MARTI-496114 format. One record per atom (N, C-alpha, C, O): x, y, z; atom name; residue number from 1. Coordinates in Angstrom, 2 decimals, decimal comma, padded with zeros to 5 digits, always signed. Each point is the difference from the previous one (the first is absolute). Layout:
<sedos>
       xx       yy       zz  sedo  tortor
        X        Y        Z    CA     NUM
...
</sedos>
This chain:
<sedos>
       xx       yy       zz  sedo  tortor
  +008,64  -017,04  -045,58     N       1
  +001,18  -000,83  -000,43    CA       1
  -000,22  -000,27  -001,51     C       1
  +000,92  +000,12  -000,81     O       1
  -002,22  -000,51  +000,43     N       2
  -000,17  -000,33  -001,44    CA       2
  +000,13  +001,28  -000,86     C       2
  +000,41  -000,11  -001,15     O       2
  -000,71  +001,21  +001,62     N       3
  +000,08  +001,19  -000,79    CA       3
  +001,54  +000,37  -000,22     C       3
  +000,42  +000,49  -001,05     O       3
  +000,34  -000,77  +002,12     N       4
  +001,56  +000,26  -000,18    CA       4
  +000,52  -000,96  -001,02     C       4
  +000,82  +000,42  -000,83     O       4
  -001,25  -001,74  +000,80     N       5
  +000,42  -000,96  -000,93    CA       5
  -000,38  +000,48  -001,44     C       5
  +000,81  -000,05  -000,93     O       5
  -002,04  +000,50  +000,81     N       6
  -000,56  +000,35  -001,31    CA       6
  +000,74  +001,29  -000,43     C       6
  +000,27  +000,13  -001,19     O       6
  +000,07  +000,77  +002,03     N       7
  +000,75  +001,18  -000,31    CA       7
  +001,44  -000,42  -000,51     C       7
  +000,47  +000,44  -001,05     O       7
  +000,12  -001,25  +001,79     N       8
  +001,38  -000,49  -000,36    CA       8
  -000,06  -000,71  -001,39     C       8
  +000,81  +000,31  -000,87     O       8
  -001,73  -001,20  +000,68     N       9
  -000,12  -000,65  -001,28    CA       9
  -000,29  +000,94  -001,10     C       9
  +000,53  -000,15  -001,10     O       9
  -001,34  +001,10  +001,34     N      10
  -000,37  +001,12  -001,04    CA      10
  +001,19  +000,75  -000,42     C      10
  +000,22  +000,33  -001,17     O      10
  +000,58  -000,05  +002,24     N      11
  +001,22  +000,81  -000,26    CA      11
  +001,05  -000,77  -000,75     C      11
  +000,67  +000,54  -000,88     O      11
  -000,52  -001,85  +001,23     N      12
  +000,95  -000,77  -000,84    CA      12
  -000,46  -000,21  -001,42     C      12
  +000,84  -000,03  -000,89     O      12
  -002,20  -000,13  +000,61     N      13
  -000,52  -000,10  -001,32    CA      13
  +000,26  +001,33  -000,80     C      13
  +000,35  -000,05  -001,18     O      13
  -000,50  +001,15  +001,80     N      14
  +000,20  +001,21  -000,66    CA      14
  +001,41  +000,17  -000,31     C      14
  +000,29  +000,48  -001,09     O      14
  +000,66  -000,84  +001,92     N      15
  +001,47  +000,02  -000,16    CA      15
  +000,30  -000,90  -001,24     C      15
  +000,70  +000,44  -000,91     O      15
  -001,21  -001,68  +000,89     N      16
  +000,25  -000,82  -001,14    CA      16
  -000,53  +000,52  -001,25     C      16
  +000,72  -000,02  -001,00     O      16
  -001,88  +000,49  +000,96     N      17
  -000,65  +000,53  -001,23    CA      17
  +000,78  +001,19  -000,47     C      17
  +000,16  +000,16  -001,21     O      17
  +000,34  +000,72  +002,10     N      18
  +000,65  +001,22  -000,53    CA      18
  +001,38  -000,44  -000,63     C      18
  +000,52  +000,65  -000,91     O      18
  +000,00  -001,71  +001,40     N      19
  +001,38  -000,47  -000,55    CA      19
  -000,36  -000,60  -001,45     C      19
  +000,89  -000,01  -000,85     O      19
  -002,11  -000,48  +000,55     N      20
  -000,27  -000,56  -001,34    CA      20
  -000,19  +001,05  -001,05     C      20
  +000,09  -000,35  -001,18     O      20
  -000,36  +001,66  +001,51     N      21
  -000,32  +000,88  -001,02    CA      21
  +001,17  +000,91  -000,31     C      21
  -000,22  +001,09  -000,53     O      21
  +001,47  -001,48  +000,82     N      22
  +001,06  +000,83  -000,30    CA      22
  +000,26  +000,07  -001,57     C      22
  -000,03  -001,06  -000,63     O      22
  +000,25  +002,09  +000,05     N      23
  +000,16  +000,17  -001,45    CA      23
  +001,33  +000,28  -000,29     C      23
  +000,53  +000,99  +000,49     O      23
  +000,17  -001,86  -001,35     N      24
  +001,30  +000,16  -000,43    CA      24
  +000,02  +001,22  -001,05     C      24
  -000,80  +000,00  -000,93     O      24
  +001,71  +001,01  +001,10     N      25
  +000,07  +001,08  -000,97    CA      25
  +000,60  -000,54  -001,27     C      25
  +000,83  -000,91  +000,06     O      25
  -001,22  +001,41  -001,21     N      26
  +000,68  -000,43  -001,22    CA      26
  +001,51  +000,48  +000,00     C      26
  +000,34  +001,08  +000,46     O      26
  +000,48  -001,96  -001,00     N      27
  +001,41  +000,33  +000,06    CA      27
  +000,26  +001,15  -001,07     C      27
  -000,74  +000,15  -000,98     O      27
  +001,77  +000,60  +001,22     N      28
  +000,26  +001,09  -000,91    CA      28
  +000,48  -000,45  -001,38     C      28
  +000,50  -001,11  -000,16     O      28
  -000,67  +002,00  -000,82     N      29
  +000,47  -000,48  -001,42    CA      29
  +001,40  +000,60  -000,06     C      29
  +000,18  +001,20  +000,24     O      29
  +000,79  -002,02  -000,56     N      30
  +001,46  +000,42  -000,12    CA      30
  +000,41  -000,21  -001,42     C      30
  -000,15  -001,08  -000,57     O      30
  +000,68  +002,17  +000,00     N      31
  +000,61  +000,05  -001,33    CA      31
  +001,46  +000,27  +000,30     C      31
  +000,37  +001,00  +000,63     O      31
  +000,45  -001,94  -001,12     N      32
  +001,48  +000,19  +000,06    CA      32
  +000,75  -000,41  -001,24     C      32
  -000,62  -000,51  -000,93     O      32
  +001,90  +000,70  +000,89     N      33
  +000,76  -000,44  -001,11    CA      33
  +001,39  +000,90  -000,01     C      33
  +000,56  +000,46  +000,99     O      33
  -000,16  -000,31  -002,31     N      34
  +001,19  +000,77  -000,24    CA      34
  -000,15  +000,82  -001,27     C      34
  -000,69  -000,44  -000,92     O      34
  +001,30  +001,62  +000,82     N      35
  +000,00  +000,74  -001,15    CA      35
  +001,46  +000,22  -000,47     C      35
  +000,85  +000,45  +000,77     O      35
  -000,59  -000,79  -002,05     N      36
  +001,30  +000,11  -000,46    CA      36
  +000,04  +000,20  -001,62     C      36
  -001,02  +000,19  -000,66     O      36
  +002,14  -000,25  +000,17     N      37
  +000,22  +000,13  -001,48    CA      37
  +001,08  -001,05  -000,47     C      37
  +000,75  -000,57  +000,80     O      37
  -000,73  +000,37  -002,10     N      38
  +000,89  -001,02  -000,49    CA      38
  +001,36  +000,56  -000,49     C      38
  +000,97  -000,75  -000,09     O      38
  -000,91  +002,03  -000,21     N      39
  +001,25  +000,61  -000,47    CA      39
  +001,13  -000,11  +001,01     C      39
  -000,21  +000,06  +001,21     O      39
  +001,33  -000,20  -001,71     N      40
  +001,16  -000,14  +000,96    CA      40
  +000,57  +001,49  +000,17     C      40
  +001,11  +000,34  -000,40     O      40
  -001,94  +000,42  +001,00     N      41
  +000,44  +001,36  +000,20    CA      41
  -000,13  +000,35  +001,54     C      41
  -001,09  -000,09  +000,57     O      41
  +002,17  +000,48  +000,06     N      42
  -000,02  +000,45  +001,39    CA      42
  -000,83  +001,27  +000,16     C      42
  +000,02  +000,90  -000,84     O      42
  -000,74  -000,87  +001,96     N      43
  -000,81  +001,27  +000,27    CA      43
  +000,93  +001,14  +000,43     C      43
  +000,97  -000,26  +000,71     O      43
  -001,24  +001,52  -001,12     N      44
  +000,82  +001,06  +000,51    CA      44
  -000,43  +000,21  +001,51     C      44
  -001,13  -000,21  +000,44     O      44
  +002,17  +000,65  +000,25     N      45
  -000,08  +000,32  +001,44    CA      45
  -001,11  +001,00  +000,10     C      45
  -000,03  +000,93  -000,81     O      45
  -000,94  -001,05  +001,80     N      46
  -001,10  +001,01  +000,10    CA      46
  -001,24  -000,41  -000,70     C      46
  -000,94  +000,79  -000,05     O      46
  +000,85  -002,01  -000,53     N      47
  -001,17  -000,44  -000,57    CA      47
  -001,11  -000,25  +000,98     C      47
  +000,27  -000,23  +001,18     O      47
  -001,55  +000,25  -001,64     N      48
  -001,14  -000,26  +000,81    CA      48
  -000,99  -000,90  -000,79     C      48
  -000,03  +000,05  -001,23     O      48
  -000,72  -000,82  +001,91     N      49
  -000,97  -000,82  -000,75    CA      49
  -001,47  +000,35  +000,65     C      49
  -000,13  +000,27  +001,19     O      49
  -000,85  -000,31  -002,05     N      50
  -001,36  +000,05  +000,44    CA      50
  -000,69  -001,18  -000,54     C      50
  +000,07  -000,31  -001,19     O      50
  -000,77  -000,41  +002,11     N      51
  -000,67  -001,24  -000,31    CA      51
  -001,50  +000,27  +000,40     C      51
  -000,29  +000,56  +001,06     O      51
  -000,58  -000,95  -001,91     N      52
  -001,42  +000,32  +000,29    CA      52
  -001,00  -001,06  -000,39     C      52
  +000,21  -000,66  -001,03     O      52
  -001,25  +000,44  +001,76     N      53
  -001,08  -000,82  -000,37    CA      53
  -001,05  +000,92  -000,56     C      53
  -000,41  +000,97  +000,64     O      53
  -000,02  -001,30  -001,88     N      54
  -000,90  +000,88  -000,77    CA      54
  -001,21  -000,63  -000,48     C      54
  -000,06  -001,23  -000,02     O      54
  -000,94  +001,98  -000,39     N      55
  -001,25  -000,59  -000,65    CA      55
  +000,46  +000,00  -001,49     C      55
  +000,23  +001,05  -000,59     O      55
  -000,11  -002,31  +000,01     N      56
  +000,43  -000,12  -001,31    CA      56
  -000,99  +000,59  -001,09     C      56
  +000,38  +000,38  -001,11     O      56
  -001,59  -000,37  +001,53     N      57
  -000,96  +000,51  -001,05    CA      57
  -000,33  +001,55  +000,04     C      57
  -000,66  +000,55  -000,88     O      57
  +001,17  +000,08  +001,94     N      58
  -000,36  +001,49  +000,19    CA      58
  +001,38  +000,70  +000,09     C      58
  +000,67  -000,04  +001,03     O      58
  -000,26  +000,69  -002,13     N      59
  +001,33  +000,64  -000,02    CA      59
  +000,04  +001,11  +001,11     C      59
  -000,93  +000,78  +000,16     O      59
  +002,05  -000,77  +000,58     N      60
  +000,35  +000,90  +001,08    CA      60
  -000,54  -000,33  +001,38     C      60
  +000,25  +000,74  +000,96     O      60
  -000,98  -001,83  -000,85     N      61
  -000,46  -000,38  +001,36    CA      61
  +001,05  -000,92  +000,56     C      61
  +000,30  -001,08  -000,51     O      61
  +000,24  +001,63  +001,64     N      62
  +000,98  -000,68  +000,82    CA      62
  -000,55  -000,51  +001,24     C      62
  -000,51  +000,82  +000,76     O      62
  +000,54  -002,05  -000,43     N      63
  -000,64  -000,59  +001,15    CA      63
  +000,95  +000,09  +001,19     C      63
  -000,45  +000,26  +001,11     O      63
  +001,72  -000,47  -001,28     N      64
  +000,99  +000,03  +001,06    CA      64
  +001,36  +000,21  -000,73     C      64
  +000,24  -000,48  -001,11     O      64
  +000,65  +001,26  +001,85     N      65
  +001,23  +000,29  -000,66    CA      65
  +001,11  +000,19  +001,06     C      65
  -000,26  +000,50  +001,10     O      65
  +001,58  -000,95  -001,45     N      66
  +001,05  +000,16  +000,85    CA      66
  +001,20  +000,55  -000,88     C      66
  +000,19  -000,40  -001,15     O      66
  +000,53  +001,27  +001,74     N      67
  +001,22  +000,66  -000,65    CA      67
  +001,18  -000,02  +000,94     C      67
  -000,18  +000,36  +001,16     O      67
  +001,30  -000,74  -001,55     N      68
  +001,28  +000,08  +000,77    CA      68
  +001,17  -000,11  -000,75     C      68
  -000,05  -000,44  -001,15     O      68
  +001,19  +000,83  +001,70     N      69
  +001,26  +000,09  -000,69    CA      69
  +000,57  -001,55  -000,09     C      69
  -000,22  -000,82  +000,89     O      69
  +000,89  +000,56  -001,93     N      70
  +000,58  -001,22  -000,34    CA      70
  +001,44  +000,05  -000,53     C      70
  +000,43  +000,99  -000,59     O      70
  +000,32  -002,11  +000,81     N      71
  +001,30  -000,05  -000,60    CA      71
  +000,11  -000,99  -001,16     C      71
  +000,82  +000,16  -000,91     O      71
  -001,64  -001,18  +000,97     N      72
  -000,05  -001,02  -001,08    CA      72
  -001,32  -000,64  -000,15     C      72
  -000,83  +000,09  +000,90     O      72
  +000,59  -000,71  -001,93     N      73
  -001,26  -000,80  -000,29    CA      73
  +000,44  -001,51  -000,22     C      73
  +001,15  -000,31  -000,32     O      73
  -002,12  -000,52  +000,50     N      74
  -001,39  +000,10  +000,30    CA      74
  -000,26  +000,51  +001,50     C      74
  +000,83  -000,17  +000,90     O      74
  -001,96  +000,75  -000,75     N      75
  -000,47  +000,65  +001,23    CA      75
  -001,18  -000,82  +000,53     C      75
  -001,00  -000,07  -000,71     O      75
  +001,02  -000,59  +001,96     N      76
  -001,20  -000,66  +000,53    CA      76
  -000,90  +001,03  +000,42     C      76
  +000,35  +001,12  +000,37     O      76
  -001,66  -001,60  -000,45     N      77
  -001,15  +000,94  +000,54    CA      77
  -001,07  -000,85  +000,62     C      77
  -000,10  -001,20  -000,27     O      77
  -000,68  +001,80  +001,07     N      78
  -001,11  -000,66  +000,57    CA      78
  -001,05  +001,14  +000,40     C      78
  +000,30  +001,05  +000,57     O      78
  -001,57  -001,44  -000,97     N      79
  -001,21  +000,88  +000,29    CA      79
  -000,97  -000,92  +000,69     C      79
  -000,24  -001,12  -000,46     O      79
  -000,37  +001,63  +001,62     N      80
  -000,99  -000,63  +000,73    CA      80
  -001,23  +000,72  +000,09     C      80
  +000,00  +001,15  +000,44     O      80
  -001,14  -001,75  -000,85     N      81
  -001,34  +000,58  -000,10    CA      81
  -001,02  -000,75  +000,88     C      81
  -000,09  -001,22  -000,04     O      81
  -000,68  +001,98  +000,82     N      82
  -001,08  -000,67  +000,67    CA      82
  -000,88  -000,64  -000,99     C      82
  -000,30  +000,64  -001,02     O      82
  -000,18  -001,92  +001,22     N      83
  -000,76  -000,70  -001,12    CA      83
  -001,27  +000,70  -000,31     C      83
  -000,46  -000,13  -001,14     O      83
  -000,18  +000,88  +002,07     N      84
  -001,18  +000,78  -000,34    CA      84
  +000,17  +001,19  -000,84     C      84
  -000,98  +000,62  -000,42     O      84
  +002,28  -000,24  +000,14     N      85
  +000,21  +001,13  -000,84    CA      85
  +000,26  -000,40  -001,39     C      85
  +000,22  +000,86  -000,85     O      85
  -000,23  -002,11  +000,56     N      86
  +000,25  -000,50  -001,43    CA      86
  -001,34  -000,02  -000,72     C      86
  -000,95  -000,62  +000,48     O      86
  +000,86  +001,27  -001,57     N      87
  -001,15  +000,18  -000,72    CA      87
  +000,03  -001,02  -001,15     C      87
  +000,96  -000,04  -000,77     O      87
  -002,00  -000,78  +000,68     N      88
  -000,01  -001,18  -000,99    CA      88
  -000,18  +000,55  -001,43     C      88
  +000,21  -000,74  -000,95     O      88
  -000,59  +002,01  +000,78     N      89
  -000,21  +000,61  -001,33    CA      89
  +001,27  +000,67  -000,59     C      89
  +000,01  +000,48  -001,14     O      89
  +001,09  -000,47  +002,00     N      90
  +001,21  +000,67  -000,50    CA      90
  +000,95  -001,08  -000,38     C      90
  +000,12  -001,02  +000,69     O      90
  +000,59  +001,24  -001,82     N      91
  +001,12  -000,83  -000,43    CA      91
  +001,23  +000,54  +000,54     C      91
  +000,44  +001,03  -000,52     O      91
  +000,20  -001,58  +001,48     N      92
  +001,15  +000,61  +000,61    CA      92
  +001,32  -000,47  -000,73     C      92
  +000,08  -001,11  -000,51     O      92
  +000,89  +002,00  +000,51     N      93
  +001,30  -000,34  -000,54    CA      93
  +001,08  +000,77  +000,63     C      93
  -000,29  +000,96  +000,72     O      93
  +001,53  -001,29  -000,94     N      94
  +001,18  +000,60  +000,61    CA      94
  +000,85  +000,69  -001,05     C      94
  +000,25  -000,59  -001,05     O      94
  +000,20  +001,80  +001,28     N      95
  +000,90  +000,70  -000,90    CA      95
  +001,09  +000,48  +000,78     C      95
  -000,07  +000,09  +001,23     O      95
  +001,19  +000,27  -001,98     N      96
  +001,13  +000,54  +000,77    CA      96
  +000,79  +001,01  -001,06     C      96
  -000,14  -000,06  -001,23     O      96
  +000,96  +000,93  +001,91     N      97
  +000,86  +000,76  -000,81    CA      97
  +001,19  +000,40  +000,93     C      97
  -000,13  +000,15  +001,21     O      97
  +001,29  +000,02  -001,88     N      98
  +001,21  +000,43  +000,70    CA      98
  +000,38  +001,46  -000,52     C      98
  +000,05  +000,27  -001,20     O      98
  +000,20  +000,62  +002,16     N      99
  +000,36  +001,39  -000,39    CA      99
  +001,39  +000,38  +000,56     C      99
  +000,48  -000,44  +001,04     O      99
  +000,06  +001,24  -001,83     N     100
  +001,37  +000,55  +000,28    CA     100
  +000,00  +001,53  -000,32     C     100
  -000,27  +000,38  -001,14     O     100
  +000,55  +000,44  +002,07     N     101
  -000,10  +001,51  -000,18    CA     101
  -001,25  +000,46  -000,63     C     101
  +000,01  +000,87  -000,88     O     101
  -001,13  -001,45  +001,33     N     102
  -001,36  +000,50  -000,48    CA     102
  -000,38  -000,56  -001,32     C     102
  -001,09  +000,31  -000,50     O     102
  +001,93  -001,12  -000,12     N     103
  -000,35  -000,69  -001,30    CA     103
  -000,18  -001,40  +000,16     C     103
  +000,71  -000,67  +000,75     O     103
  -001,74  +000,15  -001,52     N     104
  -000,25  -001,42  +000,02    CA     104
  +000,95  -000,74  -000,80     C     104
  +000,11  +000,31  -001,18     O     104
  +000,65  -001,31  +001,69     N     105
  +000,98  -000,64  -000,81    CA     105
  -000,39  -001,52  -000,38     C     105
  +000,50  -000,60  -000,95     O     105
  -001,45  +000,10  +001,80     N     106
  -000,49  -001,36  -000,18    CA     106
  -001,51  +000,04  +000,27     C     106
  -000,38  +000,71  +000,93     O     106
  -000,45  -001,37  -001,60     N     107
  -001,39  -000,11  +000,43    CA     107
  -000,64  -001,18  -000,58     C     107
  +000,55  -000,60  -000,92     O     107
  -001,75  +000,20  +001,43     N     108
  -000,80  -001,09  -000,57    CA     108
  -000,67  +000,43  -001,28     C     108
  -000,46  +001,14  -000,10     O     108
  +000,41  -001,97  -000,82     N     109
  -000,78  +000,12  -001,27    CA     109
  -001,10  -000,96  -000,09     C     109
  -000,95  +000,21  -000,75     O     109
  +001,05  -001,29  +001,51     N     110
  -000,88  -001,18  -000,09    CA     110
  -001,04  +000,01  +001,17     C     110
  +000,16  +000,76  +000,96     O     110
  -001,13  -001,54  -001,05     N     111
  -000,96  -000,16  +001,14    CA     111
  +000,42  -001,11  +000,84     C     111
  +000,38  -001,06  -000,50     O     111
  -000,41  +001,26  +001,80     N     112
  +000,30  -001,15  +001,01    CA     112
  -001,11  -000,04  +001,00     C     112
  +000,01  +000,58  +001,08     O     112
  -001,02  -001,37  -001,57     N     113
  -001,29  -000,09  +000,83    CA     113
  +000,20  -000,80  +001,19     C     113
  +000,84  -000,90  -000,01     O     113
  -001,62  +001,20  +001,15     N     114
  +000,01  -000,67  +001,17    CA     114
  -001,32  -000,04  +000,69     C     114
  -000,89  +000,76  -000,38     O     114
  +000,71  -001,58  +001,34     N     115
  -001,14  -000,01  +000,87    CA     115
  -001,10  -001,00  -000,60     C     115
  -000,14  -001,15  +000,39     O     115
  -000,59  +001,73  -001,36     N     116
  -001,23  -000,68  -000,51    CA     116
  +000,47  -001,18  -000,88     C     116
  -000,83  -000,86  -000,29     O     116
  +002,04  +000,77  -000,14     N     117
  +000,43  -001,11  -000,79    CA     117
  +000,58  -001,04  +000,92     C     117
  +000,62  -000,95  -000,47     O     117
  -000,80  +001,08  +001,79     N     118
  +000,49  -000,89  +001,05    CA     118
  +001,54  +000,03  -000,05     C     118
  +000,65  -000,98  +000,37     O     118
  -000,06  +002,10  -000,82     N     119
  +001,49  +000,11  +000,10    CA     119
  +000,31  +001,13  +000,87     C     119
  -000,37  +001,13  -000,29     O     119
  +001,07  -001,38  +001,38     N     120
  +000,42  +000,93  +001,07    CA     120
  +001,44  +000,28  +000,02     C     120
  +000,42  +000,88  +000,75     O     120
  +000,39  -001,55  -001,52     N     121
  +001,42  +000,21  -000,13    CA     121
  +000,29  +000,20  -001,42     C     121
  -000,42  -000,76  -000,87     O     121
  +001,19  +001,84  +000,63     N     122
  +000,33  +000,23  -001,51    CA     122
  +001,44  +000,61  -000,14     C     122
  +000,51  +000,63  +000,92     O     122
  +000,09  -000,82  -002,02     N     123
  +001,23  +000,61  -000,33    CA     123
  -000,34  +001,00  -001,03     C     123
  -000,46  -000,32  -001,09     O     123
  +000,69  +001,57  +001,46     N     124
  -000,37  +001,18  -000,88    CA     124
  +001,37  +000,42  -000,79     C     124
  +001,01  +000,35  +000,60     O     124
  -001,10  -000,43  -001,88     N     125
  +001,09  +000,16  -000,92    CA     125
  -000,10  +001,43  -000,62     C     125
  -000,96  +000,30  -000,72     O     125
  +001,92  +000,52  +001,00     N     126
  +000,15  +001,38  -000,58    CA     126
  +000,88  -000,07  -001,23     C     126
  +000,79  -000,92  -000,18     O     126
  -000,94  +001,90  -000,63     N     127
  +000,87  +000,18  -001,14    CA     127
  +000,58  +001,47  +000,01     C     127
  -000,59  +000,94  +000,54     O     127
  +001,71  -000,84  -001,15     N     128
  +000,74  +001,30  -000,01    CA     128
  -000,81  +000,98  -000,81     C     128
  -000,48  -000,32  -001,09     O     128
  +000,34  +001,48  +001,62     N     129
  -000,68  +001,10  -000,70    CA     129
  +001,07  +000,57  -000,98     C     129
  +001,14  +000,27  +000,39     O     129
  -001,56  -000,10  -001,68     N     130
  +000,99  +000,55  -001,04    CA     130
  +000,38  +001,45  +000,42     C     130
  -000,84  +000,81  +000,39     O     130
  +002,15  -000,56  -000,51     N     131
  +000,58  +001,33  +000,30    CA     131
  -000,55  +000,97  -001,07     C     131
  -000,18  -000,36  -001,16     O     131
  -000,09  +001,65  +001,60     N     132
  -000,49  +001,02  -001,01    CA     132
  +001,00  +001,01  -000,24     C     132
  -000,22  +000,91  -000,79     O     132
</sedos>
């Protein structure tokens, strides 16, 4: 009888101890905001936007990117990253461009840093690309 009681107590202790070691996963890193422009110009039908999270210090390195058709701006966006994929040595930023018939008509010229500056929401401002 004593051995059964000891077995039951041991089992209960093991169950209680296993409940104490649960590890909460780190929440994802979410970068969101809107991309737009100040000019009072309607977009031509068939325009598309590309919004990207990039490495600001390494030209050409795109961390994540989304492209889709749009009818007007500003355009909301959201990127979700697993926290373990965020590299502390990278200065992340958001860029955007609007294209029509394969030509860029609006794009970012300024830096819009995110993540390591504790900023996860940003408004990305594009400027009209001069016609050639």
